PQR file with spaces between the fields and no chain letter, atoms N, CA, C, O and H, PARSE charges and radii, in Angstrom:
ATOM       1  N    MET     1      14.734  -13.864    9.325 -0.4000 1.5000
ATOM       2  CA   MET     1      13.434  -14.180    9.840 -0.0000 2.0000
ATOM       3  C    MET     1      12.599  -14.824    8.744  0.5500 1.7000
ATOM       4  O    MET     1      12.888  -14.654    7.559 -0.5500 1.4000
ATOM       5  N    LYS     2      11.590  -15.545    9.124 -0.4000 1.5000
ATOM       6  CA   LYS     2      10.786  -16.332    8.182 -0.0000 2.0000
ATOM       7  C    LYS     2       9.421  -15.673    7.991  0.5500 1.7000
ATOM       8  O    LYS     2       8.746  -15.325    8.959 -0.5500 1.4000
ATOM       9  H    LYS     2      11.355  -15.684   10.086  0.4000 1.0000
ATOM      10  N    LEU     3       9.022  -15.506    6.709 -0.4000 1.5000
ATOM      11  CA   LEU     3       7.748  -14.892    6.347 -0.0000 2.0000
ATOM      12  C    LEU     3       7.008  -15.800    5.375  0.5500 1.7000
ATOM      13  O    LEU     3       7.621  -16.634    4.708 -0.5500 1.4000
ATOM      14  H    LEU     3       9.570  -15.789    5.922  0.4000 1.0000
ATOM      15  N    LEU     4       5.692  -15.638    5.297 -0.4000 1.5000
ATOM      16  CA   LEU     4       4.906  -16.305    4.266 -0.0000 2.0000
ATOM      17  C    LEU     4       4.610  -15.273    3.192  0.5500 1.7000
ATOM      18  O    LEU     4       3.963  -14.262    3.468 -0.5500 1.4000
ATOM      19  H    LEU     4       5.194  -14.960    5.839  0.4000 1.0000
ATOM      20  N    LEU     5       5.074  -15.512    1.975 -0.4000 1.5000
ATOM      21  CA   LEU     5       4.843  -14.613    0.853 -0.0000 2.0000
ATOM      22  C    LEU     5       3.808  -15.243   -0.064  0.5500 1.7000
ATOM      23  O    LEU     5       3.993  -16.356   -0.557 -0.5500 1.4000
ATOM      24  H    LEU     5       5.599  -16.333    1.752  0.4000 1.0000
ATOM      25  N    ILE     6       2.712  -14.518   -0.288 -0.4000 1.5000
ATOM      26  CA   ILE     6       1.666  -14.957   -1.199 -0.0000 2.0000
ATOM      27  C    ILE     6       1.686  -14.001   -2.378  0.5500 1.7000
ATOM      28  O    ILE     6       1.357  -12.823   -2.240 -0.5500 1.4000
ATOM      29  H    ILE     6       2.562  -13.614    0.113  0.4000 1.0000
ATOM      30  N    ASN     7       2.075  -14.518   -3.544 -0.4000 1.5000
ATOM      31  CA   ASN     7       2.162  -13.705   -4.747 -0.0000 2.0000
ATOM      32  C    ASN     7       1.030  -14.128   -5.675  0.5500 1.7000
ATOM      33  O    ASN     7       1.048  -15.233   -6.217 -0.5500 1.4000
ATOM      34  H    ASN     7       2.342  -15.475   -3.656  0.4000 1.0000
ATOM      35  N    ASN     8       0.051  -13.255   -5.857 -0.4000 1.5000
ATOM      36  CA   ASN     8      -1.106  -13.552   -6.690 -0.0000 2.0000
ATOM      37  C    ASN     8      -0.939  -13.050   -8.121  0.5500 1.7000
ATOM      38  O    ASN     8      -1.928  -12.922   -8.844 -0.5500 1.4000
ATOM      39  H    ASN     8       0.036  -12.357   -5.416  0.4000 1.0000
ATOM      40  N    ASP     9       0.276  -12.768   -8.538 -0.4000 1.5000
ATOM      41  CA   ASP     9       0.541  -12.272   -9.885 -0.0000 2.0000
ATOM      42  C    ASP     9       0.706  -13.458  -10.826  0.5500 1.7000
ATOM      43  O    ASP     9       1.419  -14.409  -10.508 -0.5500 1.4000
ATOM      44  H    ASP     9       1.079  -12.872   -7.951  0.4000 1.0000
ATOM      45  N    GLY    10       0.057  -13.407  -11.972 -0.4000 1.5000
ATOM      46  CA   GLY    10       0.162  -14.502  -12.944 -0.0000 2.0000
ATOM      47  C    GLY    10      -0.455  -15.771  -12.396  0.5500 1.7000
ATOM      48  O    GLY    10      -1.622  -15.774  -12.004 -0.5500 1.4000
ATOM      49  H    GLY    10      -0.523  -12.634  -12.231  0.4000 1.0000
ATOM      50  N    GLY    11       0.319  -16.860  -12.361 -0.4000 1.5000
ATOM      51  CA   GLY    11      -0.167  -18.137  -11.847 -0.0000 2.0000
ATOM      52  C    GLY    11      -0.295  -18.155  -10.342  0.5500 1.7000
ATOM      53  O    GLY    11      -1.029  -18.971   -9.785 -0.5500 1.4000
ATOM      54  H    GLY    11       1.267  -16.857  -12.680  0.4000 1.0000
ATOM      55  N    GLY    12       0.421  -17.254   -9.678 -0.4000 1.5000
ATOM      56  CA   GLY    12       0.358  -17.168   -8.222 -0.0000 2.0000
ATOM      57  C    GLY    12       1.133  -18.279   -7.536  0.5500 1.7000
ATOM      58  O    GLY    12       1.337  -19.350   -8.107 -0.5500 1.4000
ATOM      59  H    GLY    12       1.017  -16.591  -10.131  0.4000 1.0000
ATOM      60  N    PHE    13       1.562  -18.022   -6.315 -0.4000 1.5000
ATOM      61  CA   PHE    13       2.235  -19.018   -5.494 -0.0000 2.0000
ATOM      62  C    PHE    13       2.282  -18.507   -4.059  0.5500 1.7000
ATOM      63  O    PHE    13       2.102  -17.316   -3.807 -0.5500 1.4000
ATOM      64  H    PHE    13       1.397  -17.152   -5.851  0.4000 1.0000
ATOM      65  N    ALA    14       2.520  -19.400   -3.144 -0.4000 1.5000
ATOM      66  CA   ALA    14       2.735  -19.042   -1.748 -0.0000 2.0000
ATOM      67  C    ALA    14       3.897  -19.878   -1.244  0.5500 1.7000
ATOM      68  O    ALA    14       3.981  -21.076   -1.518 -0.5500 1.4000
ATOM      69  H    ALA    14       2.666  -20.367   -3.349  0.4000 1.0000
ATOM      70  N    ASP    15       4.789  -19.238   -0.505 -0.4000 1.5000
ATOM      71  CA   ASP    15       5.942  -19.964    0.006 -0.0000 2.0000
ATOM      72  C    ASP    15       6.527  -19.210    1.192  0.5500 1.7000
ATOM      73  O    ASP    15       6.410  -17.989    1.297 -0.5500 1.4000
ATOM      74  H    ASP    15       4.720  -18.266   -0.283  0.4000 1.0000
ATOM      75  N    TYR    16       7.155  -19.962    2.076 -0.4000 1.5000
ATOM      76  CA   TYR    16       7.886  -19.342    3.175 -0.0000 2.0000
ATOM      77  C    TYR    16       9.237  -18.883    2.645  0.5500 1.7000
ATOM      78  O    TYR    16       9.901  -19.609    1.905 -0.5500 1.4000
ATOM      79  H    TYR    16       7.250  -20.954    1.991  0.4000 1.0000
ATOM      80  N    ILE    17       9.635  -17.691    3.024 -0.4000 1.5000
ATOM      81  CA   ILE    17      10.917  -17.146    2.595 -0.0000 2.0000
ATOM      82  C    ILE    17      11.677  -16.639    3.806  0.5500 1.7000
ATOM      83  O    ILE    17      11.083  -16.351    4.845 -0.5500 1.4000
ATOM      84  H    ILE    17       9.095  -17.102    3.626  0.4000 1.0000
ATOM      85  N    GLU    18      12.967  -16.533    3.673 -0.4000 1.5000
ATOM      86  CA   GLU    18      13.835  -15.964    4.705 -0.0000 2.0000
ATOM      87  C    GLU    18      14.292  -14.584    4.252  0.5500 1.7000
ATOM      88  O    GLU    18      14.748  -14.418    3.121 -0.5500 1.4000
ATOM      89  H    GLU    18      13.450  -16.767    2.829  0.4000 1.0000
ATOM      90  N    VAL    19      14.172  -13.605    5.123 -0.4000 1.5000
ATOM      91  CA   VAL    19      14.665  -12.253    4.848 -0.0000 2.0000
ATOM      92  C    VAL    19      15.448  -11.771    6.057  0.5500 1.7000
ATOM      93  O    VAL    19      15.297  -12.297    7.159 -0.5500 1.4000
ATOM      94  H    VAL    19      13.802  -13.740    6.043  0.4000 1.0000
ATOM      95  N    SER    20      16.275  -10.777    5.842 -0.4000 1.5000
ATOM      96  CA   SER    20      17.061  -10.240    6.950 -0.0000 2.0000
ATOM      97  C    SER    20      16.192   -9.353    7.840  0.5500 1.7000
ATOM      98  O    SER    20      15.191   -8.794    7.394 -0.5500 1.4000
ATOM      99  H    SER    20      16.397  -10.349    4.946  0.4000 1.0000
ATOM     100  N    ALA    21      16.583   -9.240    9.073 -0.4000 1.5000
ATOM     101  CA   ALA    21      15.882   -8.356   10.007 -0.0000 2.0000
ATOM     102  C    ALA    21      15.958   -6.931    9.475  0.5500 1.7000
ATOM     103  O    ALA    21      16.896   -6.585    8.756 -0.5500 1.4000
ATOM     104  H    ALA    21      17.396   -9.695    9.435  0.4000 1.0000
ATOM     105  N    GLU    22      14.993   -6.117    9.818 -0.4000 1.5000
ATOM     106  CA   GLU    22      14.924   -4.721    9.400 -0.0000 2.0000
ATOM     107  C    GLU    22      14.471   -4.552    7.947  0.5500 1.7000
ATOM     108  O    GLU    22      14.506   -3.434    7.434 -0.5500 1.4000
ATOM     109  H    GLU    22      14.232   -6.398   10.402  0.4000 1.0000
ATOM     110  N    THR    23      14.049   -5.622    7.269 -0.4000 1.5000
ATOM     111  CA   THR    23      13.557   -5.515    5.893 -0.0000 2.0000
ATOM     112  C    THR    23      12.207   -4.807    5.904  0.5500 1.7000
ATOM     113  O    THR    23      11.346   -5.107    6.731 -0.5500 1.4000
ATOM     114  H    THR    23      14.021   -6.530    7.686  0.4000 1.0000
ATOM     115  N    THR    24      12.029   -3.861    4.973 -0.4000 1.5000
ATOM     116  CA   THR    24      10.755   -3.151    4.868 -0.0000 2.0000
ATOM     117  C    THR    24       9.899   -3.781    3.761  0.5500 1.7000
ATOM     118  O    THR    24      10.384   -4.575    2.954 -0.5500 1.4000
ATOM     119  H    THR    24      12.728   -3.617    4.301  0.4000 1.0000
ATOM     120  N    VAL    25       8.631   -3.410    3.745 -0.4000 1.5000
ATOM     121  CA   VAL    25       7.716   -3.884    2.710 -0.0000 2.0000
ATOM     122  C    VAL    25       8.236   -3.478    1.330  0.5500 1.7000
ATOM     123  O    VAL    25       8.233   -4.295    0.408 -0.5500 1.4000
ATOM     124  H    VAL    25       8.237   -2.765    4.400  0.4000 1.0000
ATOM     125  N    ALA    26       8.679   -2.240    1.177 -0.4000 1.5000
ATOM     126  CA   ALA    26       9.185   -1.755   -0.106 -0.0000 2.0000
ATOM     127  C    ALA    26      10.413   -2.546   -0.558  0.5500 1.7000
ATOM     128  O    ALA    26      10.531   -2.879   -1.737 -0.5500 1.4000
ATOM     129  H    ALA    26       8.682   -1.577    1.925  0.4000 1.0000
ATOM     130  N    GLN    27      11.315   -2.846    0.352 -0.4000 1.5000
ATOM     131  CA   GLN    27      12.513   -3.609   -0.003 -0.0000 2.0000
ATOM     132  C    GLN    27      12.154   -5.016   -0.455  0.5500 1.7000
ATOM     133  O    GLN    27      12.716   -5.521   -1.427 -0.5500 1.4000
ATOM     134  H    GLN    27      11.219   -2.575    1.310  0.4000 1.0000
ATOM     135  N    LEU    28      11.220   -5.651    0.246 -0.4000 1.5000
ATOM     136  CA   LEU    28      10.796   -6.994   -0.143 -0.0000 2.0000
ATOM     137  C    LEU    28      10.128   -6.975   -1.512  0.5500 1.7000
ATOM     138  O    LEU    28      10.392   -7.845   -2.342 -0.5500 1.4000
ATOM     139  H    LEU    28      10.763   -5.241    1.035  0.4000 1.0000
ATOM     140  N    PHE    29       9.269   -5.994   -1.754 -0.4000 1.5000
ATOM     141  CA   PHE    29       8.606   -5.883   -3.046 -0.0000 2.0000
ATOM     142  C    PHE    29       9.641   -5.752   -4.160  0.5500 1.7000
ATOM     143  O    PHE    29       9.540   -6.427   -5.184 -0.5500 1.4000
ATOM     144  H    PHE    29       9.055   -5.287   -1.079  0.4000 1.0000
ATOM     145  N    GLU    30      10.623   -4.899   -3.966 -0.4000 1.5000
ATOM     146  CA   GLU    30      11.662   -4.694   -4.979 -0.0000 2.0000
ATOM     147  C    GLU    30      12.450   -5.979   -5.234  0.5500 1.7000
ATOM     148  O    GLU    30      12.765   -6.298   -6.381 -0.5500 1.4000
ATOM     149  H    GLU    30      10.705   -4.351   -3.133  0.4000 1.0000
ATOM     150  N    GLN    31      12.767   -6.711   -4.175 -0.4000 1.5000
ATOM     151  CA   GLN    31      13.519   -7.963   -4.313 -0.0000 2.0000
ATOM     152  C    GLN    31      12.732   -9.017   -5.083  0.5500 1.7000
ATOM     153  O    GLN    31      13.291   -9.712   -5.932 -0.5500 1.4000
ATOM     154  H    GLN    31      12.512   -6.452   -3.243  0.4000 1.0000
ATOM     155  N    LYS    32      11.462   -9.138   -4.797 -0.4000 1.5000
ATOM     156  CA   LYS    32      10.656  -10.222   -5.366 -0.0000 2.0000
ATOM     157  C    LYS    32       9.967   -9.869   -6.679  0.5500 1.7000
ATOM     158  O    LYS    32       9.679  -10.762   -7.475 -0.5500 1.4000
ATOM     159  H    LYS    32      11.008   -8.573   -4.108  0.4000 1.0000
ATOM     160  N    MET    33       9.696   -8.591   -6.922 -0.4000 1.5000
ATOM     161  CA   MET    33       8.926   -8.201   -8.106 -0.0000 2.0000
ATOM     162  C    MET    33       9.756   -7.477   -9.150  0.5500 1.7000
ATOM     163  O    MET    33       9.241   -7.141  -10.217 -0.5500 1.4000
ATOM     164  H    MET    33       9.930   -7.865   -6.275  0.4000 1.0000
ATOM     165  N    GLY    34      11.022   -7.229   -8.872 -0.4000 1.5000
ATOM     166  CA   GLY    34      11.916   -6.625   -9.853 -0.0000 2.0000
ATOM     167  C    GLY    34      11.487   -5.241  -10.293  0.5500 1.7000
ATOM     168  O    GLY    34      11.369   -4.334   -9.470 -0.5500 1.4000
ATOM     169  H    GLY    34      11.441   -7.502   -8.005  0.4000 1.0000
ATOM     170  N    ASP    35      11.250   -5.070  -11.597 -0.4000 1.5000
ATOM     171  CA   ASP    35      10.936   -3.756  -12.160 -0.0000 2.0000
ATOM     172  C    ASP    35       9.459   -3.383  -12.073  0.5500 1.7000
ATOM     173  O    ASP    35       9.071   -2.323  -12.565 -0.5500 1.4000
ATOM     174  H    ASP    35      11.346   -5.807  -12.266  0.4000 1.0000
ATOM     175  N    ALA    36       8.636   -4.215  -11.468 -0.4000 1.5000
ATOM     176  CA   ALA    36       7.205   -3.919  -11.354 -0.0000 2.0000
ATOM     177  C    ALA    36       6.987   -2.666  -10.500  0.5500 1.7000
ATOM     178  O    ALA    36       7.774   -2.369   -9.600 -0.5500 1.4000
ATOM     179  H    ALA    36       8.951   -5.076  -11.069  0.4000 1.0000
ATOM     180  N    GLU    37       5.919   -1.946  -10.794 -0.4000 1.5000
ATOM     181  CA   GLU    37       5.571   -0.736  -10.045 -0.0000 2.0000
ATOM     182  C    GLU    37       4.653   -1.092   -8.886  0.5500 1.7000
ATOM     183  O    GLU    37       3.616   -1.724   -9.087 -0.5500 1.4000
ATOM     184  H    GLU    37       5.280   -2.187  -11.524  0.4000 1.0000
ATOM     185  N    ALA    38       5.025   -0.694   -7.682 -0.4000 1.5000
ATOM     186  CA   ALA    38       4.233   -1.006   -6.490 -0.0000 2.0000
ATOM     187  C    ALA    38       2.819   -0.436   -6.583  0.5500 1.7000
ATOM     188  O    ALA    38       1.891   -1.001   -6.006 -0.5500 1.4000
ATOM     189  H    ALA    38       5.868   -0.181   -7.520  0.4000 1.0000
ATOM     190  N    ARG    39       2.643    0.672   -7.296 -0.4000 1.5000
ATOM     191  CA   ARG    39       1.316    1.291   -7.397 -0.0000 2.0000
ATOM     192  C    ARG    39       0.325    0.414   -8.164  0.5500 1.7000
ATOM     193  O    ARG    39      -0.881    0.648   -8.102 -0.5500 1.4000
ATOM     194  H    ARG    39       3.398    1.131   -7.765  0.4000 1.0000
ATOM     195  N    ASP    40       0.823   -0.593   -8.886 -0.4000 1.5000
ATOM     196  CA   ASP    40      -0.035   -1.503   -9.643 -0.0000 2.0000
ATOM     197  C    ASP    40      -0.441   -2.737   -8.831  0.5500 1.7000
ATOM     198  O    ASP    40      -1.051   -3.661   -9.369 -0.5500 1.4000
ATOM     199  H    ASP    40       1.804   -0.783   -8.936  0.4000 1.0000
ATOM     200  N    TYR    41      -0.105   -2.750   -7.544 -0.4000 1.5000
ATOM     201  CA   TYR    41      -0.366   -3.911   -6.693 -0.0000 2.0000
ATOM     202  C    TYR    41      -0.987   -3.487   -5.368  0.5500 1.7000
ATOM     203  O    TYR    41      -0.725   -2.400   -4.854 -0.5500 1.4000
ATOM     204  H    TYR    41       0.390   -1.999   -7.107  0.4000 1.0000
ATOM     205  N    LEU    42      -1.811   -4.372   -4.833 -0.4000 1.5000
ATOM     206  CA   LEU    42      -2.330   -4.222   -3.477 -0.0000 2.0000
ATOM     207  C    LEU    42      -1.427   -5.081   -2.599  0.5500 1.7000
ATOM     208  O    LEU    42      -1.364   -6.300   -2.762 -0.5500 1.4000
ATOM     209  H    LEU    42      -2.024   -5.256   -5.250  0.4000 1.0000
ATOM     210  N    ILE    43      -0.735   -4.441   -1.674 -0.4000 1.5000
ATOM     211  CA   ILE    43       0.212   -5.145   -0.814 -0.0000 2.0000
ATOM     212  C    ILE    43      -0.328   -5.094    0.613  0.5500 1.7000
ATOM     213  O    ILE    43      -0.627   -4.022    1.139 -0.5500 1.4000
ATOM     214  H    ILE    43      -0.786   -3.451   -1.541  0.4000 1.0000
ATOM     215  N    ARG    44      -0.446   -6.263    1.226 -0.4000 1.5000
ATOM     216  CA   ARG    44      -0.972   -6.341    2.591 -0.0000 2.0000
ATOM     217  C    ARG    44      -0.022   -7.164    3.455  0.5500 1.7000
ATOM     218  O    ARG    44       0.629   -8.100    2.991 -0.5500 1.4000
ATOM     219  H    ARG    44      -0.203   -7.133    0.798  0.4000 1.0000
ATOM     220  N    VAL    45       0.030   -6.775    4.736 -0.4000 1.5000
ATOM     221  CA   VAL    45       0.782   -7.534    5.731 -0.0000 2.0000
ATOM     222  C    VAL    45      -0.231   -7.993    6.770  0.5500 1.7000
ATOM     223  O    VAL    45      -0.934   -7.182    7.372 -0.5500 1.4000
ATOM     224  H    VAL    45      -0.499   -6.015    5.112  0.4000 1.0000
ATOM     225  N    ASN    46      -0.295   -9.293    6.968 -0.4000 1.5000
ATOM     226  CA   ASN    46      -1.262   -9.881    7.903 -0.0000 2.0000
ATOM     227  C    ASN    46      -2.682   -9.417    7.608  0.5500 1.7000
ATOM     228  O    ASN    46      -3.453   -9.093    8.512 -0.5500 1.4000
ATOM     229  H    ASN    46       0.276   -9.953    6.479  0.4000 1.0000
ATOM     230  N    ARG    47      -3.009   -9.394    6.307 -0.4000 1.5000
ATOM     231  CA   ARG    47      -4.338   -9.049    5.780 -0.0000 2.0000
ATOM     232  C    ARG    47      -4.716   -7.575    5.934  0.5500 1.7000
ATOM     233  O    ARG    47      -5.872   -7.214    5.709 -0.5500 1.4000
ATOM     234  H    ARG    47      -2.383   -9.658    5.573  0.4000 1.0000
ATOM     235  N    GLN    48      -3.779   -6.731    6.308 -0.4000 1.5000
ATOM     236  CA   GLN    48      -4.047   -5.307    6.492 -0.0000 2.0000
ATOM     237  C    GLN    48      -3.207   -4.484    5.512  0.5500 1.7000
ATOM     238  O    GLN    48      -2.044   -4.811    5.276 -0.5500 1.4000
ATOM     239  H    GLN    48      -2.841   -7.025    6.491  0.4000 1.0000
ATOM     240  N    PRO    49      -3.783   -3.415    4.935 -0.5600 1.5000
ATOM     241  CA   PRO    49      -2.973   -2.514    4.099  0.2800 2.0000
ATOM     242  C    PRO    49      -1.799   -1.980    4.926  0.5500 1.7000
ATOM     243  O    PRO    49      -1.904   -1.847    6.145 -0.5500 1.4000
ATOM     244  N    CYS    50      -0.692   -1.677    4.263 -0.4000 1.5000
ATOM     245  CA   CYS    50       0.495   -1.263    4.995 -0.0000 2.0000
ATOM     246  C    CYS    50       1.251   -0.179    4.233  0.5500 1.7000
ATOM     247  O    CYS    50       1.141   -0.088    3.010 -0.5500 1.4000
ATOM     248  H    CYS    50      -0.607   -1.785    3.273  0.4000 1.0000
ATOM     249  N    PRO    51       2.016    0.641    4.947 -0.5600 1.5000
ATOM     250  CA   PRO    51       2.863    1.632    4.282  0.2800 2.0000
ATOM     251  C    PRO    51       4.143    0.966    3.770  0.5500 1.7000
ATOM     252  O    PRO    51       4.553   -0.072    4.291 -0.5500 1.4000
ATOM     253  N    PRO    52       4.773    1.557    2.754 -0.5600 1.5000
ATOM     254  CA   PRO    52       5.985    0.956    2.187  0.2800 2.0000
ATOM     255  C    PRO    52       7.143    0.861    3.176  0.5500 1.7000
ATOM     256  O    PRO    52       7.993   -0.021    3.046 -0.5500 1.4000
ATOM     257  N    ASN    53       7.188    1.754    4.159 -0.4000 1.5000
ATOM     258  CA   ASN    53       8.319    1.756    5.095 -0.0000 2.0000
ATOM     259  C    ASN    53       8.085    0.875    6.320  0.5500 1.7000
ATOM     260  O    ASN    53       8.895    0.890    7.247 -0.5500 1.4000
ATOM     261  H    ASN    53       6.498    2.470    4.265  0.4000 1.0000
ATOM     262  N    GLN    54       6.998    0.111    6.342 -0.4000 1.5000
ATOM     263  CA   GLN    54       6.729   -0.772    7.481 -0.0000 2.0000
ATOM     264  C    GLN    54       7.773   -1.863    7.543  0.5500 1.7000
ATOM     265  O    GLN    54       8.051   -2.529    6.546 -0.5500 1.4000
ATOM     266  H    GLN    54       6.341    0.099    5.589  0.4000 1.0000
ATOM     267  N    ARG    55       8.352   -2.044    8.718 -0.4000 1.5000
ATOM     268  CA   ARG    55       9.345   -3.110    8.910 -0.0000 2.0000
ATOM     269  C    ARG    55       8.606   -4.422    9.142  0.5500 1.7000
ATOM     270  O    ARG    55       7.623   -4.484    9.881 -0.5500 1.4000
ATOM     271  H    ARG    55       8.126   -1.504    9.529  0.4000 1.0000
ATOM     272  N    LEU    56       9.103   -5.463    8.492 -0.4000 1.5000
ATOM     273  CA   LEU    56       8.482   -6.772    8.617 -0.0000 2.0000
ATOM     274  C    LEU    56       8.945   -7.464    9.890  0.5500 1.7000
ATOM     275  O    LEU    56      10.052   -7.229   10.374 -0.5500 1.4000
ATOM     276  H    LEU    56       9.902   -5.413    7.892  0.4000 1.0000
ATOM     277  N    GLN    57       8.086   -8.315   10.422 -0.4000 1.5000
ATOM     278  CA   GLN    57       8.362   -9.049   11.658 -0.0000 2.0000
ATOM     279  C    GLN    57       8.375  -10.546   11.348  0.5500 1.7000
ATOM     280  O    GLN    57       7.742  -10.995   10.392 -0.5500 1.4000
ATOM     281  H    GLN    57       7.187   -8.506   10.029  0.4000 1.0000
ATOM     282  N    ASP    58       9.088  -11.300   12.149 -0.4000 1.5000
ATOM     283  CA   ASP    58       9.118  -12.746   11.983 -0.0000 2.0000
ATOM     284  C    ASP    58       7.690  -13.297   12.035  0.5500 1.7000
ATOM     285  O    ASP    58       6.922  -12.968   12.940 -0.5500 1.4000
ATOM     286  H    ASP    58       9.603  -10.936   12.925  0.4000 1.0000
ATOM     287  N    GLY    59       7.346  -14.136   11.060 -0.4000 1.5000
ATOM     288  CA   GLY    59       6.029  -14.755   11.019 -0.0000 2.0000
ATOM     289  C    GLY    59       4.970  -13.961   10.276  0.5500 1.7000
ATOM     290  O    GLY    59       3.831  -14.418   10.173 -0.5500 1.4000
ATOM     291  H    GLY    59       7.970  -14.403   10.326  0.4000 1.0000
ATOM     292  N    ASP    60       5.310  -12.773    9.747 -0.4000 1.5000
ATOM     293  CA   ASP    60       4.334  -11.980    8.990 -0.0000 2.0000
ATOM     294  C    ASP    60       3.886  -12.732    7.742  0.5500 1.7000
ATOM     295  O    ASP    60       4.604  -13.575    7.204 -0.5500 1.4000
ATOM     296  H    ASP    60       6.235  -12.402    9.830  0.4000 1.0000
ATOM     297  N    ARG    61       2.671  -12.397    7.299 -0.4000 1.5000
ATOM     298  CA   ARG    61       2.101  -12.944    6.064 -0.0000 2.0000
ATOM     299  C    ARG    61       1.940  -11.780    5.093  0.5500 1.7000
ATOM     300  O    ARG    61       1.177  -10.854    5.367 -0.5500 1.4000
ATOM     301  H    ARG    61       2.088  -11.712    7.736  0.4000 1.0000
ATOM     302  N    ILE    62       2.643  -11.811    3.966 -0.4000 1.5000
ATOM     303  CA   ILE    62       2.613  -10.717    2.992 -0.0000 2.0000
ATOM     304  C    ILE    62       1.923  -11.221    1.733  0.5500 1.7000
ATOM     305  O    ILE    62       2.277  -12.272    1.198 -0.5500 1.4000
ATOM     306  H    ILE    62       3.262  -12.564    3.744  0.4000 1.0000
ATOM     307  N    SER    63       0.928  -10.459    1.261 -0.4000 1.5000
ATOM     308  CA   SER    63       0.281  -10.820    0.003 -0.0000 2.0000
ATOM     309  C    SER    63       0.452   -9.679   -0.995  0.5500 1.7000
ATOM     310  O    SER    63       0.332   -8.503   -0.650 -0.5500 1.4000
ATOM     311  H    SER    63       0.640   -9.606    1.696  0.4000 1.0000
ATOM     312  N    ILE    64       0.734  -10.057   -2.235 -0.4000 1.5000
ATOM     313  CA   ILE    64       0.929   -9.104   -3.331 -0.0000 2.0000
ATOM     314  C    ILE    64      -0.060   -9.484   -4.438  0.5500 1.7000
ATOM     315  O    ILE    64       0.049  -10.548   -5.048 -0.5500 1.4000
ATOM     316  H    ILE    64       0.831  -11.012   -2.515  0.4000 1.0000
ATOM     317  N    THR    65      -1.028   -8.592   -4.685 -0.4000 1.5000
ATOM     318  CA   THR    65      -2.084   -8.874   -5.657 -0.0000 2.0000
ATOM     319  C    THR    65      -2.141   -7.733   -6.682  0.5500 1.7000
ATOM     320  O    THR    65      -2.229   -6.566   -6.301 -0.5500 1.4000
ATOM     321  H    THR    65      -1.116   -7.727   -4.190  0.4000 1.0000
ATOM     322  N    PRO    66      -2.092   -8.065   -7.984 -0.5600 1.5000
ATOM     323  CA   PRO    66      -2.181   -7.002   -8.991  0.2800 2.0000
ATOM     324  C    PRO    66      -3.555   -6.354   -8.969  0.5500 1.7000
ATOM     325  O    PRO    66      -4.565   -7.023   -8.751 -0.5500 1.4000
ATOM     326  N    THR    67      -3.585   -5.038   -9.198 -0.4000 1.5000
ATOM     327  CA   THR    67      -4.867   -4.326   -9.279 -0.0000 2.0000
ATOM     328  C    THR    67      -5.401   -4.323  -10.690  0.5500 1.7000
ATOM     329  O    THR    67      -6.584   -4.069  -10.913 -0.5500 1.4000
ATOM     330  H    THR    67      -2.764   -4.495   -9.375  0.4000 1.0000
ATOM     331  N    LYS    68      -4.523   -4.608  -11.655 -0.4000 1.5000
ATOM     332  CA   LYS    68      -4.909   -4.704  -13.056 -0.0000 2.0000
ATOM     333  C    LYS    68      -4.546   -6.094  -13.548  0.5500 1.7000
ATOM     334  O    LYS    68      -3.411   -6.539  -13.381 -0.5500 1.4000
ATOM     335  H    LYS    68      -3.561   -4.815  -11.474  0.4000 1.0000
ATOM     336  N    ILE    69      -5.501   -6.778  -14.151 -0.4000 1.5000
ATOM     337  CA   ILE    69      -5.251   -8.123  -14.638 -0.0000 2.0000
ATOM     338  C    ILE    69      -5.338   -8.112  -16.155  0.5500 1.7000
ATOM     339  O    ILE    69      -6.349   -7.694  -16.718 -0.5500 1.4000
ATOM     340  H    ILE    69      -6.424   -6.417  -14.287  0.4000 1.0000
ATOM     341  N    GLU    70      -4.275   -8.573  -16.823 -0.4000 1.5000
ATOM     342  CA   GLU    70      -4.240   -8.568  -18.293 -0.0000 2.0000
ATOM     343  C    GLU    70      -5.348   -9.452  -18.849  0.5500 1.7000
ATOM     344  O    GLU    70      -5.590  -10.553  -18.354 -0.5500 1.4000
ATOM     345  H    GLU    70      -3.453   -8.913  -16.366  0.4000 1.0000
ATOM     346  N    GLY    71      -6.011   -8.961  -19.876 -0.4000 1.5000
ATOM     347  CA   GLY    71      -7.047   -9.737  -20.542 -0.0000 2.0000
ATOM     348  C    GLY    71      -8.399   -9.680  -19.871  0.5500 1.7000
ATOM     349  O    GLY    71      -9.360  -10.267  -20.370 -0.5500 1.4000
ATOM     350  H    GLY    71      -5.814   -8.067  -20.279  0.4000 1.0000
ATOM     351  N    ALA    72      -8.495   -8.991  -18.758 -0.4000 1.5000
ATOM     352  CA   ALA    72      -9.779   -8.924  -18.053 -0.0000 2.0000
ATOM     353  C    ALA    72     -10.473   -7.607  -18.325  0.5500 1.7000
ATOM     354  O    ALA    72     -11.569   -7.371  -17.816 -0.5500 1.4000
ATOM     355  H    ALA    72      -7.714   -8.514  -18.353  0.4000 1.0000
């Protein structure tokens, strides 16, 4: 399924990505952010806060924004 991923970490980017059906928010975060801690980010699906076990749907918009910004 196709999702819009908005990553506001560092320089930031937005892009459409393909993920398998049944992918959860936590699984996507782990795939895209590697060793980063989810507690250090505000993660939203379709502009709404979401639980880590929420299953993603085709066409969802996911944004990942750090809660702590280096140098600020």
